[in-house]
N, C-alpha and C positions, 0 to 999 in steps of 0.2 A: 301575550304570546312570546315565544322564545326568539330573541333577536340574535343576529350573528355575533354582536359584541358580547352577549352573555356567554357564548360558547368559547369564542376565541380568547376571551379574557377571564375565563374561569381559572381558579387557582392553579391546577396542574398545567394547563396549556399556557397561561400567562407566565408561569415560572419557566417553562421550557423555552418560550420565545425570548424571554429576558436573557436566559443563558445562551440561546442561539446567537444573539446579536454580539456576544462577547467571545465566542469560541468558534472560529471559522473551521477548524480542523475536524470537529465532530458534528458539524452542522447536519450532514446527511442523516446520521443515525438519530439525532434528536428530532428531526423533522418527521421521521417515520413514527417515532413514539408519539409526537404531537398529533399526527394524523389519526393514529389509532384512538387516542384519548378523545379527540374531537368527534369521531364516529360514535364512540360509546356514549358520550354525553348528549349529542344531538339526536341520533337515530335510535339507539338502544334504550337510553334512559328516557328521553322524550317526555320531560316532566310536565309539559303542558298538554299532553295527549293530542297533538296535532296529527294529521294524516301522515303516515310513514313516508309516502312519496314527497310530501312537502318538506319533511325533515331531511330527506336525501338530497333534495335540491339545495337546501341551505348548506348541507355538509359539503357538497362539491364546490360551491362558490367560495365558502370560507376556506376550504382546503386550498383552492387556487390562489386566494389572497395570500395565504401563508407561503406558498411556493413562489409567488411573484416577489414577495419581500425577500425571500431567501436568495432569489436570483439577483436582485438588486444589491444585496449585501455581498454576494460572491463577486460581482463585477465591479465593486467599489463605487456604486451609484448612489450611496447614501452618506451624506456628510455627517461628521460627529454631532453637529448641532441637531440635525434631523433625527438621528438615532435617539438622542437625549429627549427630544420633544415627544417622539412616538412613545417612549417608555413612560415619561412623566405624565403625559396627557391620557393616553389610552389605558395604560396599566394603573398609574397612580391616581387618576381622576375618575375616568369612566367606570372602571371596575371597582376599585377600592373605596371610592368616596360616594359614588352616586346611587348605589343600590338602595341603601337605607333612606336616603333623601327622597328618592323617587317614590318609595313606598309610603313615606309620610305625606307626600303631595297627593297620592292616590287616596289615602285615607281622608284627607281634608276635602278634596275636590271631587271624589267619586270616580276619577279616571287618572291614568298615568299621564304625565306631561309630555309635550313634544320632545323629541330627542335632539332636534336641530332647527335652524331657521335658514331660509333662503333669502338672501339680501341682494338687491341690485341697487347699489348706492348712486350710480350715475348712468344716464342713458347714452352719453356720447360714445361714439365708436369711430375708429379710423377706417373701417370698411363699410360697405353698403351691400350686404348680402341679399341675394334673391330670397324672398319668403321669410325674412328675419322675423322671429316671433315678437321682438321688441320694437320693430320698425326703426332701428337706430341708425344714426348717421353722424358724421363729423360735426354737423351744425347743431345737434341737439345739446341744449344747455341744462336740462333738468337734472337736478342732483340733490342729494340729502347733505345737510351740513355734517361735518365730521363729528361735532359734539353730539349730535342726535344719534348718529350711528354708534358712537362710543357708548352712549346711554343704553341703546338697544342691546348691545353686546353685554354690558354689565348686568342689565336686568334679566336677560334670558339665562345667563349663567347663575345668577342668584335665585331667581324664581323657579327655574326648571332644572337646575343643576345640569345644564346642557353645556357640553364642552366641544361641540362640533358645529361648524358654521359653513354654509355653502354660499359662495359669492358669485354673482353673475352680472349681467349688464344689459346693454352697452358692453363696452370693453373695460373691465375692472382696472387694468393698469393705467387707464387714462383718467380715472377718478381722482380729482384733487379738490380739497375743500379746507379752508382755513390753514393753508400752507402744508397740508398733510395728505397722505394717500394710503393705499392698501397696505404697504409695508409698515407704515406707522401704526395702523390699526392692529396688525398682527403682533407688533412689538408691545403694544399696550395691553394685549390680551394673550399672554403666553400660556394661559391655561386652556386655550381653545386651539383646535386644529382646524385649518381652513382648506376646503376644496374650492379652487378658483377656476371657473369656466372662462377661457380666454381664447382669442384667435391666435395668440402666440407670436404675432408679428413684431411685438415690441420687447420681446425677451432677448435682449442682447447680452453680451458677456457680463457687463456690470450688473444688470438687473438679476441675472442668474446667480451671481455671487452673493448678492444681497438676499435673495431667497434662501440660499444655503445658510447664510449667517443667521437669518431670522429663525429658520428651522421648522416653522409650523404652517407652511403653505405647500400644497401640492397642486400644480397646474394641470387642468384637463383641457387639452388643446383640440380645437375643432378642426376636423377634416371631413371631406365629403366622398372620399375614395382615394384614388391616386392623384397625381399632379393635375391631369386634365380635368377631372371632375371637381377637384377643390378650387382650381382657378376659375372654372366656369361659373361657379356660384359666388365665389369670394373675391375674384379679381385677379388679373394676370400678375404673376410673381408671388402670390401669397404662399404657395406650397414651398417655394424655395426658402422663404423667410421662416416657415414652420420647420423645415429641416435644419436650418441654422439654430433655431430655438432648441430643438431636440439635442443637438450637439452641445450647446451652451449649458443646458441643464445637466446632461450626463457628466460633462467636465467638472461642473460645480458640485455635483453630488445631491441633486434635487430630484426625488422620485416624481414621475409625471405619468399621465395617461392620455387617452384620446377620447373625444366626444364626437359621435357621428350622427348625422340626421339621415335616417333611412326613408327613401321615397320609392315610388314604383319604378323609378329609372335606375336606381343604384343598389337596390336591396340584395340582389344576387352577388354583386361585387363585394359588398361589405361582409358577406358571409363566406367568401371564398378563401381557400387555403393561401392563395397568393397575397391577399390583403392581410390575413393574420400573420403570415411569415414576415411580411415587410414591416409592419408596425410593431409587432411584439418581439420578433426575433432580431431583425436588423436594426430598427430604430430604438428599441429598448423601452417601449411603453409598458408600464406595469399593469395597467387596467384599461378597460374600454367601456364607455357608457353609450348605449344605443337609444336614441330618441327617434321614434317613428314620427315623421312629419305630422304636425298638428295644424289644421287649417285656421290659424290666427295670425295677426300681424300683417306685415307688408304684403299687399296683393294676395291675400289668402285665397286658396282654392282647394276644393276637394279632389281635384284631378292629380295632385302631387302625392296623395296618400298611398301607402302600400296597399295593394288590393287585398281583399279578404283571403284569397288563395295564397298570395305571397306571405301574408302574415302567418298563416298556419304553417307554411313551409319554413319560414324563419324560426318559428318556435322549435320545430323538430331539429333544424340545423344547429340552432343555439345549444340545444341539449347535447348534441354530439360534440361540439367544440368545447363545452364546459366539462363534460365528463371524460372525454378521451384525450383532449389536448391540454388540459389543465390551464385554460385561458381564464384569467380573472376578468369576466365581463358580465354585464347585466343589461337587459332590455327593459326599459322603464314601463313597458306595457306587458310584453310576453312573460317577463320574469316576476309577475305579481305574487307568486307563491313565496318568494324569498322574504317578502315583507308582510305576509299574511294579508295581501290585498292593498287597496288604495290607502296611502298614508297622508293625504292632503288634509287641509282644514284643521291642522293641529291635533290629529289623532295621536293617541299614546304611541310613543316611539317614532312619530312622524314629524310633520313640519307645517308651516304656512309661509306665505311669500309676502315680502314687503318691497315695493318698487321705489324708484327714484323720486317719486312724489309723496311717498309715505303711505300709499294705498296698500291695504292688507287683503290679499286675495287667497283663496284656498291653495292655489299653486300657480306657477308661472304660465301654465297652459289653460288656466281657468280664469280669464282676465276680468273678473267682476268683484266688487267689494262693497261692504256696507260701512266699513270703518277706515279711517286714516290715522296713522300713528301720531302725526303731528297734532291733529285735533284731539286725539285721545289724551295726549300729554297735557295739552292746554286745559283740558277739562278735569285734570287730576287723576286720570286713569293710568293703566300700565298695560303690559303685554297680555296679562290675564284678562283684561277687559275685552281685548280682541278675541282671545281664545274662547271666551264664554259667550260670544255674540250668537244670537239665534241662527244666523245664516250658517256659521260653522257647525253649530250643534246639530242642525238638520242633516248636514252632510255626514257627520260622524255617526248619527243615528242610522243612516242608510248603510254606512260601512259595516256597522255591527250587525245589522239585520241581514245584510247580503252575505257576508263571509267572516268578518273579523272575529266575532264572538260565537260563531256557530259550532256545534259539535263536529268532530272530524268527518263523519259520514254525511253531513248536511251542508258543508261549506260550499258557497257559490263559486262558480268558475273563476278562478284567479288568473287564468290566461287572458281574461277580459276584465281587468279590475277597475279600469278608469271611469270615474263618475261622469266626466265630461265627454270623453271620446267613445267609450264603449256603452255607456248608459246615459246618453245625452238628454233623454227626456227627463231624467231625475235632476240633472244639473239645471236644465232650462226652467223646470218648475220651481226649483229653489231660488233661482235668480228673480223670477217674477214674483214669487210669494213674499220674499223679504225685501224687495225693492233694491236689489244690488245694482250699483251703477257700473257702466263699462269703463275700463281704464283708458281706452283710447277710441279713436274714430272707427277703427276696424272692428273692435269688439261691439260697438254700438250697431254697426251695420249688420254684423252676423246675428245679433240678437233679434233683429226684426226681419231677417231674411228667411222666408218660409222654405225655400229650396235648400238652404243651408241646414235648417233644422231637420227637414225630412231626409236629406242626404246622410246626415250623421246617424240618425236613428236607423235608417236602412243599413248603413255600414255596420253599426254595432250588432244588428240582428244577423247579418250575413256572417260576421266573424264568429259570433256565438254558435251559429248553426254548424260551422266547421270545427270548432274547438270544444264544444260541449261533449261530444263523444270521447274526445281525448281525456277530458277532465273526469268523466264518468269511468272510463276504462282504467286509467292509471292512478287516479287520486282517491275519489270517494267510493268507487266500486269495491276495491279491496277492503276498505273500512266497513262497508256494509256487510261483506262476507265475514269479516272478523267478528262483527257484532251478532250475527245470527246464532252461533252456538250459545252465546251468553243469554240471548233472549229465550232460546229454547230451554236452557237450564233454569231460567227464572220462572 
């Protein structure tokens, strides 16, 4: 399927963006040309024959990414080192180098490799947030050795030709091993660009300058709303420290974004114009990732989830913000069409998750595993050993049959793409069938809780009931209509 990077980094658009970063005076005209080329390639050319509305969704988000970067360049928020790394990694590596290598991988293994890896090298965190998916605290000492993480990074780059890495935690800025930390990892792997989820409270002026010097890390800072909502979940004074981090990053020239957890109590605020104005216009966030609360981790509860009605409303509101306000944002559930559905378990173009103990799970919100990378290495295996495990293969098979490899007029509803939240019976059956072990006590409790299972299945059914008509009307219905004349002619 056509990914955003395939479009943004196509020869004409990549050349335009390369030129844009060096010529501020003609940036506006160039961006208009780039936008037109982007639309032609994604929507009109549509070389993978995806549903037109799916391609339009991709176009608007990639367009917004371009304009966010343009705004950052205009406002002097991108250091020379970051500019250099963006061009070298995204244009020089991901587009120029990886296409043929990924094709060779697909020929050998029967499927495209993952595009990235999600790593949580350490569990320790200086905060103790309500409902934390990782159940992290300052006392937690679990972590991966630096040499092991370095090996994982080298291996994913060589085996998969993957040059993008997502770092989570715990708090990544607290991870230290063998005298090294996250900045050392980024320096050791200058051919990778890192997205780092962080609470932001430890990003002082010195750390921000180091990020700018390294050039290949963008922090996604967690907020829960405005100051009141953020401090209520994350602790008094947290939002003040986050604002200081924003200022330090802007001053140093480090592009950053925000990460928000949507619950039934803050969903409307996160979608409000006031919220968008504050974080994107006033504070300078370039992007925003929306994670709807998933009932895992510390004191998990279904009562915090956005309601089915809120979720359907959020989808419509997100479409408006993306199309009309040019906000570079994505909801990791409602925006499933952007990635052609669920990308967990190492799907082509997707990823899988490795935590601080080395456990390899389909994703951070699906906390069960059959393999541990430490043990895999001891037994002479590698990342592909994990990738080809039956547990992951079963999930990828479901992804393909549900939507990923379906014809445009038969693609399953990608507004409800998640195998564990939206189709929990599928996830539960896979865990039981392959004997996947829970990553923590909360995951073990959830696995045996009948009320939890029934509640998530009921939730998925309710959301599907509200969004299936939208999917039929806007996405596959028009494809069926386009197909009818061809069938009649045949």
